[in-house]
N, C-alpha and C positions, 0 to 999 in steps of 0.2 A: 832866677829863683828870688823871691822876695827875701830881703835880709831878715825879716821877722821869722822866717822858717829855719834859720840856721842855729844849730846848737853844737857847741864844742864839748866833747866829753873825753875823759881819760878812762880807758878800758883796761882791765887787768889782763896782761898777756904773759907769756912764758918768760920774757926777759924784762918784765916790769910794765909800767903804764904805756898804753898806746894812745897817742893823741889822735882824735877822730872828729871830723866834721860830719854832721848829719843834717840833711834837709828833708823834712817830713811833710808830705802834702796833706796829711790828716786822714780823716775817716775814709777818703776816697782811695786810699793806697791800694795798689794792685800787686805789689811785690817789693822786694828789696834789691837794690842794685849796689853791689859791693865793687868799688872801683880802685884799682891799684896803680900807683904812680911809677914813673921811670926810675932809672938807676940812681940811688942816692949818692953814690960815689961821684957821679957827674952832675950833681945838683938837683936831682929829681925830688919833688915834694908833692903833697896832695894839692898844692896850689898851681901846679903846672897847667898851662892853658888847655892842653888836650884833655887832661883829667877834669878840669872844671867844665869844659864843654860837654863831656860825657855826663857829668853830674846834672847839669842843667837840662840836658836832653831827657835823661831818665826821669828827672823830677817832673818835667812837663808831661810825661806819659803816665804819671801817677805812681812812680816808684819812690820809695824812701831811698835817697841817694846817700851812700855812706862812703866817706873818703878818709881812710886812715893814713897817717904818716908811718912809714916803716921804721923799725927800730933804729935808733940813733939819729933820727931826723926830727927837727923841731923839738917838741916836748916829749917825744916818744923815747923811752929808755932803751938801753941795750946798745949793741954795736952791729954793724952790717955783717950779714952771714951768707952772702952769695946766693940767696934764694931759699936756703933751707929754713932758717929761723923765720924768714919773712913769710913763708908758707904757714908756719904755725901761728904767726901773728894774725894773718887773715882768717884763719880758722877760728881763732879766739874772738875776733870782731864779728864774724858770722854767727857764732854761738850767742854773743851778746844781743845781736839784732834779732835773732830768732826768739830769745827769751823775752825781749822787750815788745816785739811787734806780732808775735804769734807765728803760726806755721804758714807764712806767705812764701810764694815761689821766689827763688833767688835768680838774679842775673849776675854773672861774674864778668867783669870787664877790666881790661888792663891795657896799658900803653907801654910799649918797648919792654924794659925789664919787668914791668908789672904784668905784661902778657905772659911772659915765661912763668912767673909765680902763679898766675891764675890757672895755667894748664896743670900745675901740680895740685892746686886747691880742688880743681874739678874732679880729680881722682878720689877725693876724700868726702865731698858733699854732693848731694844731688842738686843740680842747677837746671833751671828751665832753659836758659840760654847762656852761651859763652861768646863774648865779643873781644876780639884781639886786634888792637890797633898798632901798626908798626912793630910786629913781634920781632924781638931780637934773636932770631933763630940762628944767626951766625956766631953768637957769643955764648950760647947755652946748649946743653944736651938736647937733641931733638926729642920733642914730645909729640905723641899722637893725640888728636883731639876728636870729639864727636863730629859726625858728618854735617850736622846742621850749624856748626860754628861759623860765626861771621868773622872773616879776616879782612881787614882793610889796610891797604898799603899804598904809599906814595910812589908814583912812577919814577921819580928821580931822587928817592931816598938816598942820602949820602952817608948815613950811619949804618943802615941795614939794606944792602942792595936788593932790589926787587928780585933779581935772579936767585939769590939765596933763599928767599921766601918761596919762590916757585919750586926750587929743588926740594924744599922741605914738604911742600904741599903735594907735589906730584905723586909720590908713592901712596899718599892717602886719598888720591882722587878728590882733593879738597879745592873748591873754587876760591878764588881771591878777587876781592873788589879792588880794582886799581883806580886811584885818583889821578887823573891826567895832570902832569905838571906838579904834583904834590911832592914835597920833601918830608923829612922825618917828622918835623913839628907842624906840618900842615899849615904853614904861613899862608894866609889869604884864602884858605880852604876849610876853615873850621865850620862854616855854615853847611857846606856840602857834607862834611863828616857827620854832622848832626842829622842831616836829612837821611843819610844812608842808614844810620843806626835807628832812627825813628821808623823808617819803612820796615826794617827787619823786625822790630819789636811789635809792630802793628799786624804783621802777617800771621 
């Protein structure tokens, strides 16, 4: 993403201001990609490399890439709320983006804890696509997702075992894209992650 496209804004949320980075491709925009970061208790922020990889991918596809910091992270006000308040934060950011850019289709994307939050958001707003990377299904209540959801997981994820994701997906008859040799943060495999997401969004 060219640095000139980056804008940092403070959006009014239910617990105060929400620090958000936005990369806007301009008049060619085809939708809005709202991207959620991993668990802030473990150091997750909007600048996580998986999150920024997702943002670059969506931006290259013509989406407005929107990356907020959850409450209590960076300049975002409030305190961590185990996913409940974070859901409300994302809904506030989505509403801001809709008012600013018009009635464009939404893609909801999340990494780890952010995936869990996005499954909650997807119950509240209409999304064109849902992308879950390394979903933390072993740490949060199981959520069902639409059948066309893209779920990407590393083969040797040491934070969320692949077996746990398969157990979650199996009752839903939900396919999983497994990255061979990939661990939770997709070290050395971010380009492959980007390619998988791009193919999904072009289909």
